[in-house]
N, CA, C and O atoms as a CHARMM CRD file, in Angstrom:
* protein
*
  232
    1    1 MET  N    -70.03700  16.89500 -76.44000 PROA 1      0.00000
    2    1 MET  CA   -70.78400  16.12800 -77.38600 PROA 1      0.00000
    3    1 MET  C    -69.86300  15.14900 -78.11200 PROA 1      0.00000
    4    1 MET  O    -70.26500  14.02100 -78.39800 PROA 1      0.00000
    5    2 LEU  N    -68.64300  15.56500 -78.41100 PROA 2      0.00000
    6    2 LEU  CA   -67.70700  14.66500 -79.09400 PROA 2      0.00000
    7    2 LEU  C    -67.45800  13.40000 -78.28500 PROA 2      0.00000
    8    2 LEU  O    -67.44800  12.29700 -78.83300 PROA 2      0.00000
    9    3 LEU  N    -67.26200  13.55900 -77.01100 PROA 3      0.00000
   10    3 LEU  CA   -67.01200  12.39700 -76.15900 PROA 3      0.00000
   11    3 LEU  C    -68.22300  11.47500 -76.14000 PROA 3      0.00000
   12    3 LEU  O    -68.07500  10.25300 -76.18100 PROA 3      0.00000
   13    4 ALA  N    -69.40000  12.04200 -76.07900 PROA 4      0.00000
   14    4 ALA  CA   -70.62300  11.23600 -76.07500 PROA 4      0.00000
   15    4 ALA  C    -70.77100  10.45900 -77.37500 PROA 4      0.00000
   16    4 ALA  O    -71.15400   9.28900 -77.36200 PROA 4      0.00000
   17    5 VAL  N    -70.47100  11.10000 -78.48800 PROA 5      0.00000
   18    5 VAL  CA   -70.53200  10.41800 -79.78900 PROA 5      0.00000
   19    5 VAL  C    -69.49700   9.30000 -79.82600 PROA 5      0.00000
   20    5 VAL  O    -69.79300   8.18600 -80.26000 PROA 5      0.00000
   21    6 ALA  N    -68.28800   9.59800 -79.37000 PROA 6      0.00000
   22    6 ALA  CA   -67.22100   8.59300 -79.38200 PROA 6      0.00000
   23    6 ALA  C    -67.54300   7.40700 -78.47500 PROA 6      0.00000
   24    6 ALA  O    -67.12300   6.28300 -78.74900 PROA 6      0.00000
   25    7 ARG  N    -68.27500   7.65100 -77.41300 PROA 7      0.00000
   26    7 ARG  CA   -68.66400   6.56400 -76.50200 PROA 7      0.00000
   27    7 ARG  C    -69.83200   5.75000 -77.03200 PROA 7      0.00000
   28    7 ARG  O    -70.20200   4.73400 -76.44400 PROA 7      0.00000
   29    8 GLY  N    -70.41600   6.19300 -78.14200 PROA 8      0.00000
   30    8 GLY  CA   -71.49600   5.43700 -78.75700 PROA 8      0.00000
   31    8 GLY  C    -72.87800   5.74000 -78.21400 PROA 8      0.00000
   32    8 GLY  O    -73.80700   4.95900 -78.41800 PROA 8      0.00000
   33    9 LEU  N    -73.02800   6.86300 -77.52500 PROA 9      0.00000
   34    9 LEU  CA   -74.33800   7.22600 -76.99900 PROA 9      0.00000
   35    9 LEU  C    -75.29200   7.57200 -78.13600 PROA 9      0.00000
   36    9 LEU  O    -74.88000   8.09400 -79.17200 PROA 9      0.00000
   37   10 THR  N    -76.55100   7.27800 -77.93100 PROA 10     0.00000
   38   10 THR  CA   -77.57700   7.63600 -78.90400 PROA 10     0.00000
   39   10 THR  C    -77.88500   9.12300 -78.78600 PROA 10     0.00000
   40   10 THR  O    -77.48800   9.77800 -77.82200 PROA 10     0.00000
   41   11 ASN  N    -78.59400   9.64300 -79.77400 PROA 11     0.00000
   42   11 ASN  CA   -78.98700  11.05200 -79.71600 PROA 11     0.00000
   43   11 ASN  C    -79.79600  11.35100 -78.46300 PROA 11     0.00000
   44   11 ASN  O    -79.59900  12.38200 -77.81900 PROA 11     0.00000
   45   12 THR  N    -80.69700  10.45500 -78.12200 PROA 12     0.00000
   46   12 THR  CA   -81.52600  10.64600 -76.93000 PROA 12     0.00000
   47   12 THR  C    -80.67200  10.64400 -75.66500 PROA 12     0.00000
   48   12 THR  O    -80.88200  11.46700 -74.77500 PROA 12     0.00000
   49   13 GLU  N    -79.72200   9.73700 -75.58300 PROA 13     0.00000
   50   13 GLU  CA   -78.83200   9.68000 -74.41700 PROA 13     0.00000
   51   13 GLU  C    -77.98600  10.94200 -74.31000 PROA 13     0.00000
   52   13 GLU  O    -77.76000  11.45000 -73.21200 PROA 13     0.00000
   53   14 ILE  N    -77.52000  11.45000 -75.45000 PROA 14     0.00000
   54   14 ILE  CA   -76.73500  12.68700 -75.45200 PROA 14     0.00000
   55   14 ILE  C    -77.59900  13.85100 -74.97600 PROA 14     0.00000
   56   14 ILE  O    -77.16700  14.65400 -74.14900 PROA 14     0.00000
   57   15 ALA  N    -78.80800  13.93800 -75.49600 PROA 15     0.00000
   58   15 ALA  CA   -79.72400  15.01500 -75.09300 PROA 15     0.00000
   59   15 ALA  C    -79.97900  14.97800 -73.59300 PROA 15     0.00000
   60   15 ALA  O    -79.94700  16.01400 -72.92900 PROA 15     0.00000
   61   16 ASP  N    -80.23000  13.79700 -73.06300 PROA 16     0.00000
   62   16 ASP  CA   -80.47600  13.66400 -71.62400 PROA 16     0.00000
   63   16 ASP  C    -79.24400  14.04500 -70.80900 PROA 16     0.00000
   64   16 ASP  O    -79.35600  14.74700 -69.80400 PROA 16     0.00000
   65   17 ALA  N    -78.07400  13.58700 -71.23700 PROA 17     0.00000
   66   17 ALA  CA   -76.84100  13.85300 -70.49400 PROA 17     0.00000
   67   17 ALA  C    -76.47600  15.33500 -70.49400 PROA 17     0.00000
   68   17 ALA  O    -75.96900  15.85300 -69.49900 PROA 17     0.00000
   69   18 LEU  N    -76.73300  16.01500 -71.60700 PROA 18     0.00000
   70   18 LEU  CA   -76.35900  17.42300 -71.72800 PROA 18     0.00000
   71   18 LEU  C    -77.50700  18.38000 -71.41600 PROA 18     0.00000
   72   18 LEU  O    -77.34400  19.59900 -71.46600 PROA 18     0.00000
   73   19 HSD  N    -78.66800  17.81200 -71.09600 PROA 19     0.00000
   74   19 HSD  CA   -79.84800  18.62100 -70.77000 PROA 19     0.00000
   75   19 HSD  C    -80.21100  19.57600 -71.90400 PROA 19     0.00000
   76   19 HSD  O    -80.48600  20.75500 -71.68500 PROA 19     0.00000
   77   20 ILE  N    -80.20400  19.03000 -73.12500 PROA 20     0.00000
   78   20 ILE  CA   -80.61000  19.78100 -74.31000 PROA 20     0.00000
   79   20 ILE  C    -81.65300  18.95800 -75.05300 PROA 20     0.00000
   80   20 ILE  O    -81.85800  17.78300 -74.75000 PROA 20     0.00000
   81   21 SER  N    -82.30300  19.57300 -76.01600 PROA 21     0.00000
   82   21 SER  CA   -83.35200  18.85900 -76.74500 PROA 21     0.00000
   83   21 SER  C    -82.74500  17.91100 -77.77700 PROA 21     0.00000
   84   21 SER  O    -81.60600  18.08100 -78.21300 PROA 21     0.00000
   85   22 LEU  N    -83.52200  16.92800 -78.14600 PROA 22     0.00000
   86   22 LEU  CA   -83.10700  15.98000 -79.17500 PROA 22     0.00000
   87   22 LEU  C    -82.84200  16.71200 -80.48200 PROA 22     0.00000
   88   22 LEU  O    -81.90300  16.37800 -81.20400 PROA 22     0.00000
   89   23 SER  N    -83.65300  17.69500 -80.78400 PROA 23     0.00000
   90   23 SER  CA   -83.47800  18.49500 -81.99600 PROA 23     0.00000
   91   23 SER  C    -82.13400  19.22700 -81.99300 PROA 23     0.00000
   92   23 SER  O    -81.47800  19.33100 -83.03000 PROA 23     0.00000
   93   24 THR  N    -81.73200  19.73000 -80.83700 PROA 24     0.00000
   94   24 THR  CA   -80.44600  20.42000 -80.71800 PROA 24     0.00000
   95   24 THR  C    -79.29400  19.45900 -80.96100 PROA 24     0.00000
   96   24 THR  O    -78.32000  19.82000 -81.62200 PROA 24     0.00000
   97   25 VAL  N    -79.38700  18.25900 -80.44600 PROA 25     0.00000
   98   25 VAL  CA   -78.35300  17.24600 -80.67800 PROA 25     0.00000
   99   25 VAL  C    -78.23700  16.97200 -82.17300 PROA 25     0.00000
  100   25 VAL  O    -77.13500  16.94600 -82.72200 PROA 25     0.00000
  101   26 LYS  N    -79.36100  16.77100 -82.81900 PROA 26     0.00000
  102   26 LYS  CA   -79.35700  16.48100 -84.25600 PROA 26     0.00000
  103   26 LYS  C    -78.76200  17.63300 -85.05100 PROA 26     0.00000
  104   26 LYS  O    -78.02400  17.41700 -86.01200 PROA 26     0.00000
  105   27 THR  N    -79.08400  18.85900 -84.64700 PROA 27     0.00000
  106   27 THR  CA   -78.54100  20.03700 -85.32500 PROA 27     0.00000
  107   27 THR  C    -77.03300  20.11000 -85.16000 PROA 27     0.00000
  108   27 THR  O    -76.31400  20.36800 -86.12400 PROA 27     0.00000
  109   28 HSD  N    -76.55000  19.88600 -83.94400 PROA 28     0.00000
  110   28 HSD  CA   -75.10900  19.92800 -83.68900 PROA 28     0.00000
  111   28 HSD  C    -74.38300  18.83300 -84.46700 PROA 28     0.00000
  112   28 HSD  O    -73.32000  19.08000 -85.03700 PROA 28     0.00000
  113   29 LEU  N    -74.94200  17.63900 -84.49500 PROA 29     0.00000
  114   29 LEU  CA   -74.30900  16.54700 -85.23800 PROA 29     0.00000
  115   29 LEU  C    -74.27900  16.84200 -86.73300 PROA 29     0.00000
  116   29 LEU  O    -73.27100  16.58800 -87.39300 PROA 29     0.00000
  117   30 ALA  N    -75.36000  17.37100 -87.26500 PROA 30     0.00000
  118   30 ALA  CA   -75.40200  17.71800 -88.69000 PROA 30     0.00000
  119   30 ALA  C    -74.36900  18.79400 -89.00800 PROA 30     0.00000
  120   30 ALA  O    -73.71400  18.74300 -90.05000 PROA 30     0.00000
  121   31 SER  N    -74.22500  19.76200 -88.11400 PROA 31     0.00000
  122   31 SER  CA   -73.24000  20.82300 -88.30200 PROA 31     0.00000
  123   31 SER  C    -71.82100  20.26800 -88.26900 PROA 31     0.00000
  124   31 SER  O    -70.98800  20.62200 -89.10400 PROA 31     0.00000
  125   32 LEU  N    -71.55100  19.40200 -87.30400 PROA 32     0.00000
  126   32 LEU  CA   -70.23000  18.76600 -87.22000 PROA 32     0.00000
  127   32 LEU  C    -69.92100  17.96900 -88.47800 PROA 32     0.00000
  128   32 LEU  O    -68.82100  18.05400 -89.02300 PROA 32     0.00000
  129   33 MET  N    -70.89600  17.19500 -88.93300 PROA 33     0.00000
  130   33 MET  CA   -70.69200  16.37400 -90.12100 PROA 33     0.00000
  131   33 MET  C    -70.39200  17.24800 -91.34000 PROA 33     0.00000
  132   33 MET  O    -69.51300  16.92000 -92.13700 PROA 33     0.00000
  133   34 ALA  N    -71.10900  18.34300 -91.48400 PROA 34     0.00000
  134   34 ALA  CA   -70.88800  19.23900 -92.61500 PROA 34     0.00000
  135   34 ALA  C    -69.51200  19.89200 -92.54700 PROA 34     0.00000
  136   34 ALA  O    -68.80200  19.95200 -93.55100 PROA 34     0.00000
  137   35 LYS  N    -69.13700  20.37700 -91.37800 PROA 35     0.00000
  138   35 LYS  CA   -67.85100  21.05700 -91.22600 PROA 35     0.00000
  139   35 LYS  C    -66.67300  20.11700 -91.42300 PROA 35     0.00000
  140   35 LYS  O    -65.64800  20.50600 -91.98200 PROA 35     0.00000
  141   36 LEU  N    -66.81900  18.87800 -90.96200 PROA 36     0.00000
  142   36 LEU  CA   -65.72100  17.91900 -91.04100 PROA 36     0.00000
  143   36 LEU  C    -65.73500  17.11100 -92.32700 PROA 36     0.00000
  144   36 LEU  O    -64.75500  16.44200 -92.65300 PROA 36     0.00000
  145   37 GLY  N    -66.83000  17.17000 -93.05300 PROA 37     0.00000
  146   37 GLY  CA   -66.97800  16.31600 -94.22700 PROA 37     0.00000
  147   37 GLY  C    -67.17300  14.86900 -93.82400 PROA 37     0.00000
  148   37 GLY  O    -66.87500  13.95400 -94.59200 PROA 37     0.00000
  149   38 ALA  N    -67.67400  14.66500 -92.61800 PROA 38     0.00000
  150   38 ALA  CA   -67.88300  13.30800 -92.10200 PROA 38     0.00000
  151   38 ALA  C    -69.19200  12.75300 -92.64500 PROA 38     0.00000
  152   38 ALA  O    -70.17000  13.48100 -92.81400 PROA 38     0.00000
  153   39 ARG  N    -69.19400  11.45700 -92.91400 PROA 39     0.00000
  154   39 ARG  CA   -70.39300  10.80700 -93.43000 PROA 39     0.00000
  155   39 ARG  C    -71.21200  10.14300 -92.33900 PROA 39     0.00000
  156   39 ARG  O    -72.37600   9.79900 -92.54700 PROA 39     0.00000
  157   40 ASN  N    -70.59700   9.96400 -91.16600 PROA 40     0.00000
  158   40 ASN  CA   -71.31400   9.28500 -90.08000 PROA 40     0.00000
  159   40 ASN  C    -70.65000   9.60300 -88.74500 PROA 40     0.00000
  160   40 ASN  O    -69.64100  10.30600 -88.68200 PROA 40     0.00000
  161   41 ARG  N    -71.23400   9.07400 -87.69800 PROA 41     0.00000
  162   41 ARG  CA   -70.74200   9.32800 -86.33900 PROA 41     0.00000
  163   41 ARG  C    -69.35500   8.73300 -86.10600 PROA 41     0.00000
  164   41 ARG  O    -68.55700   9.29200 -85.35400 PROA 41     0.00000
  165   42 VAL  N    -69.07400   7.62600 -86.73500 PROA 42     0.00000
  166   42 VAL  CA   -67.76200   6.99400 -86.57600 PROA 42     0.00000
  167   42 VAL  C    -66.67300   7.93100 -87.08000 PROA 42     0.00000
  168   42 VAL  O    -65.62700   8.06200 -86.44600 PROA 42     0.00000
  169   43 GLU  N    -66.90800   8.57600 -88.20500 PROA 43     0.00000
  170   43 GLU  CA   -65.91300   9.50700 -88.74200 PROA 43     0.00000
  171   43 GLU  C    -65.73900  10.72500 -87.83600 PROA 43     0.00000
  172   43 GLU  O    -64.63800  11.26600 -87.73200 PROA 43     0.00000
  173   44 ILE  N    -66.80400  11.15400 -87.18900 PROA 44     0.00000
  174   44 ILE  CA   -66.68100  12.24900 -86.21400 PROA 44     0.00000
  175   44 ILE  C    -65.78900  11.79600 -85.05800 PROA 44     0.00000
  176   44 ILE  O    -64.89400  12.53100 -84.64100 PROA 44     0.00000
  177   45 ALA  N    -66.02500  10.60500 -84.54700 PROA 45     0.00000
  178   45 ALA  CA   -65.22700  10.07200 -83.43500 PROA 45     0.00000
  179   45 ALA  C    -63.76900   9.90000 -83.85100 PROA 45     0.00000
  180   45 ALA  O    -62.86100  10.23200 -83.08900 PROA 45     0.00000
  181   46 MET  N    -63.54500   9.38600 -85.04800 PROA 46     0.00000
  182   46 MET  CA   -62.17000   9.20900 -85.52900 PROA 46     0.00000
  183   46 MET  C    -61.45300  10.55300 -85.60800 PROA 46     0.00000
  184   46 MET  O    -60.29400  10.66100 -85.20600 PROA 46     0.00000
  185   47 TRP  N    -62.13300  11.57500 -86.12200 PROA 47     0.00000
  186   47 TRP  CA   -61.54700  12.90700 -86.20800 PROA 47     0.00000
  187   47 TRP  C    -61.18400  13.41600 -84.81400 PROA 47     0.00000
  188   47 TRP  O    -60.10700  13.97600 -84.60900 PROA 47     0.00000
  189   48 ALA  N    -62.08000  13.21900 -83.87100 PROA 48     0.00000
  190   48 ALA  CA   -61.84400  13.69500 -82.50600 PROA 48     0.00000
  191   48 ALA  C    -60.60600  13.04500 -81.89100 PROA 48     0.00000
  192   48 ALA  O    -59.81900  13.71600 -81.22300 PROA 48     0.00000
  193   49 TYR  N    -60.43200  11.74900 -82.11300 PROA 49     0.00000
  194   49 TYR  CA   -59.25000  11.05600 -81.58900 PROA 49     0.00000
  195   49 TYR  C    -57.98900  11.45900 -82.34600 PROA 49     0.00000
  196   49 TYR  O    -56.94600  11.70400 -81.74000 PROA 49     0.00000
  197   50 GLU  N    -58.08900  11.52500 -83.67400 PROA 50     0.00000
  198   50 GLU  CA   -56.91400  11.85200 -84.48900 PROA 50     0.00000
  199   50 GLU  C    -56.40200  13.25900 -84.23300 PROA 50     0.00000
  200   50 GLU  O    -55.19800  13.50400 -84.32100 PROA 50     0.00000
  201   51 THR  N    -57.28900  14.18000 -83.92000 PROA 51     0.00000
  202   51 THR  CA   -56.88500  15.55800 -83.65000 PROA 51     0.00000
  203   51 THR  C    -56.69000  15.81700 -82.15800 PROA 51     0.00000
  204   51 THR  O    -56.47100  16.95000 -81.72900 PROA 51     0.00000
  205   52 ARG  N    -56.77400  14.74900 -81.38600 PROA 52     0.00000
  206   52 ARG  CA   -56.54800  14.77700 -79.94500 PROA 52     0.00000
  207   52 ARG  C    -57.53400  15.68300 -79.21000 PROA 52     0.00000
  208   52 ARG  O    -57.21600  16.21800 -78.14800 PROA 52     0.00000
  209   53 ARG  N    -58.72400  15.85300 -79.77200 PROA 53     0.00000
  210   53 ARG  CA   -59.80300  16.54300 -79.06100 PROA 53     0.00000
  211   53 ARG  C    -60.29800  15.64700 -77.93200 PROA 53     0.00000
  212   53 ARG  O    -60.78100  16.11700 -76.90200 PROA 53     0.00000
  213   54 ILE  N    -60.16200  14.33000 -78.16000 PROA 54     0.00000
  214   54 ILE  CA   -60.49500  13.32100 -77.15800 PROA 54     0.00000
  215   54 ILE  C    -59.28600  12.40800 -77.03900 PROA 54     0.00000
  216   54 ILE  O    -58.74900  11.94900 -78.04700 PROA 54     0.00000
  217   55 LEU  N    -58.86300  12.14900 -75.83100 PROA 55     0.00000
  218   55 LEU  CA   -57.72500  11.26900 -75.61900 PROA 55     0.00000
  219   55 LEU  C    -58.20500   9.84300 -75.39500 PROA 55     0.00000
  220   55 LEU  O    -59.25300   9.63300 -74.78400 PROA 55     0.00000
  221   56 PRO  N    -57.45400   8.86200 -75.88000 PROA 56     0.00000
  222   56 PRO  CA   -57.84200   7.46600 -75.65500 PROA 56     0.00000
  223   56 PRO  C    -58.01300   7.18000 -74.16600 PROA 56     0.00000
  224   56 PRO  O    -57.23500   7.64700 -73.33500 PROA 56     0.00000
  225   57 GLY  N    -59.03400   6.41400 -73.85300 PROA 57     0.00000
  226   57 GLY  CA   -59.28500   6.03000 -72.47700 PROA 57     0.00000
  227   57 GLY  C    -60.15100   7.00000 -71.69600 PROA 57     0.00000
  228   57 GLY  O    -60.39200   6.80100 -70.50500 PROA 57     0.00000
  229   58 THR  N    -60.62200   8.05700 -72.36300 PROA 58     0.00000
  230   58 THR  CA   -61.47900   9.01200 -71.64100 PROA 58     0.00000
  231   58 THR  C    -62.93600   8.67800 -71.81600 PROA 58     0.00000
  232   58 THR  O    -63.79800   9.37500 -71.28000 PROA 58     0.00000
């Protein structure tokens, strides 16, 4: 899911790619935002790159 967010996919695109419901995507994103203190998807992506959960160019 982190990679999908970092690539700029919409919630619907993420749900389709991962074969999960749109509601599940929204729940996971809300959980990530709460745990990270992120205010938006960009901050989630920045955290993923800064902590090397996602490597540049992937």
